N, C-alpha and C positions, 0 to 999 in steps of 0.2 A: 933274767935270762928266759925262764921258762914263758912267761908271760910275752915275752917281745916275740919268740918264736909261734905263739899261739895267733897273735895279732897277724903275723905275716902269713900264716897259714890260711887264716880266715879270709885275708886280702885276695890271695890267689884262687881260693876256692869261689870266692864271689865273682872275680873276673872270669872263671871259666863258666859260671852259671848265667852270667849276663848275656854273652853273646846268643845263648838258647832263647833267652826271653825276649832278646831285641827280634830274633828271627820268628819267634812266635808272634810277637807283636806286629811284625812285618807281613806276616801270612794272615793274621786275623782282620787287619784294616781293611783290605780288599772286600773281605766277605762280608763285613759289616756294612760297607757302602753297598754292596749289591743287595743286601737285605733290606737296607733303608730305601734304595730306589724301587725296590720291589713293594714295599709297604706304600711309599708314596704314590706309585701308580695305582696299587689297589684302592687306596684313598681316593685318589683322583676319580677311578672309575665309580667307587662308591657315591662321591659327589656328584659326578654326573647323573648316575641314577636318582641320586635325590633331587639334583636340580630339575629333570624330568619330571619327577613326582609333585614337586613344589609347582612347577608350571602348570601342571596337569590340575593341581589342586586350586591355584589361583584362577584357572580357567572356569573351573566347577564353581568356584566362589562368585566370580564374576556373573555366571549363568545363574546361580541362585538368586543373587543380588537382583538381577533383571526380574527373575520370577517374582520376587518379593515385592518389588515396585510395582509390577504389572498386577499383582495380586491386591496391594493396597490401593492401586487406583480403581480396581474393579470394585472393591470394598466400599472405596468413597461413592462411585457412581452407584452402587447397590443402595447405600444409605440415601442419596439423592433421591433414588428411584421410590424408596420406602417413604420418603418424606413427601414426594410428589403423589405418590399414590394416596397417602393419607390427605393430603390437600384435595384430590380428585374426589375422594370418598366424601369429604366434608362439602364440596360443592355439589355432589350428586343429592346428598342429603338435604341440602339447602334448596335445590331444585325441586326435591319431593314436595317438601314442606310449602314451597311457592305453589306448586300444582294443586295441592289440598287447599290452600287458601284461596286460589282463584276458583277453585269448583265451589268452595262455599260461597264466595261472592257472587258467582253466576247464579248459584240457587236462590240467594237473597234478592238478587236483581229480578230473577225471573218471578219471584214470590211478589216482590213490589211492582212489577209489571201487571201481574193480575190483579192486584188491587186496585192499581191506577184505571186499568181498563173497566174493572167493577165499579169504580166510582164515576167514571166517566158515562158509563151505561145506565147508571141510576140516576133519576132525577133528584135534584137537591130540592129541599123544601122551598116553595116560592114566597117572596117577600109580600108584603101587603100591596105593594105597588104593582106588583106582577099579577097578583090577584085582582085588583081593581081593573087592570088593563085586560086581562083574561075575561073577567065577566063583562067587560064593555063591549069587547070585540065580538063576543059570543051573541051578545044582544044584538049588535049591529048586523051580523051575519045571519041571525035568526029572523028579526023583526023589520029590519029597514031594509029597504030598496032605494037605489039613487034613482035620480030622475031617468026618464025614459025606461024605467021598468027593469034596470040591472040589478042583479043579485051580486052581494060582496062576500068573497070568501077570504080569509087569511092564513098563510102558511105559519109554521112553527116558527120560522127563521123571523118572519115579519113581527110576530108576536114578542120575541126576545128582543129584538132590535127597538120597537117603539117603547117597550117597557123600560129598557136600559136609558133610553134618551128622556123618557117621561120622569124617570125616577128623581132627577136632578133639576127638571124643568115643569113644575107643576102645571102650567097653562098650555105646554105644547099638545097635550091631547086635544084640547079645546081648538086648537089652531088646525089639526089634522082633520076634525069632525066638520070644520068649517070648509077646508078644502075640499073634503069628501063631498060635502053637499053641492059644491059648485064645479064636479068633477068635469063636465063638460067644457068649462073655461079653463080650468087649471090643468088639463091633460095635454100631454104632448107625445107624439111618436118618437121613439129614440133610436129604435133600430129594427131592421125587417130583415130578418134572416131566415132561421127556420121557423121562429114564431115571432109576432110582433110585440115588441117590449114598449110599454108606455111608463110615463111617470107623472105623477101630479105635484105642482108645486105647493108646498107647505110654507107660508109666510108666518112667522111667529116673532115675538118680542126677544127671541132668542138667536134670531138669524134665519137663513134660508135652509130649509130642509126638503127632502125629496122621498116620496113613496113610489115604490117601482111596481107595476102590476102587468099582468098580461090578460088577455081576453081567452076565456075557456071555450065560449060559445058567443052567439050574439046577444044572450040574456044574461051570461055571468062573467065576473072579472075577478081575478085572485091577485092579491098583493104579496110580494115576496120579500122587499127589502125596504128598510126605512133608516134614513140616517141624515147628517149634514151635507150639504149638496156635493162639496169638493171631496168629502171622504167617500161618499157612495159611488162616485162616478170612478175614482181611482180603484175602488174594490171590483168593481165590475170589470174594468180593463185588465185589472191583473187576472182575474178569473176566466178571462174570455167570454164575458157576458153570460157565465153560467148562473142559472139561479137555482141550482140543485143546492 
């Protein structure tokens, strides 16, 4: 019995207390909703701030990326420039080396030119034939006079010409002496310009030759050229009939 009353008492007490809890729950739920809404708004505001910061950071990242790309491009260009500069320096060095080599070669050429001129100006030793011709012509010029009392002189060029021809034609000098002794019949006037130019015909076993001479005065003639007929005329035509 006592237990039964106690149970009934507890039941009514619990019923009496439940309306308070229900009321408190009804009162606290709207408050929680308000708090939640406030928190949500705060979070949204914070998120909006974060979004702005994130966008700003992304913009900065984009700008930094562009700067990095520009710097990388400049770095590549700088590397190419350094390579080009190295190539240019190598070319400059090669040019300097070539200049030195050219200067050296020029000095060698100048030295060789001097030697050539020295050789040209110095007379080479004369061969036996040249010595023979030299002696013979000197003898003619000194001791022999052509008919009609003409004196005979020989230029340096004539001496060289006849020595060259006689060197391989032993009897040619004898043919020349024969033609010289008949100067009045073998002579012919070739050209009358500033001076009268004559030739004597030299007929030899080796073909026709010509000796070219001028008259210095009434008593003296001077021989200037000697050679094969066709060759001597071509040479005179080329030089404008200059006997110098």
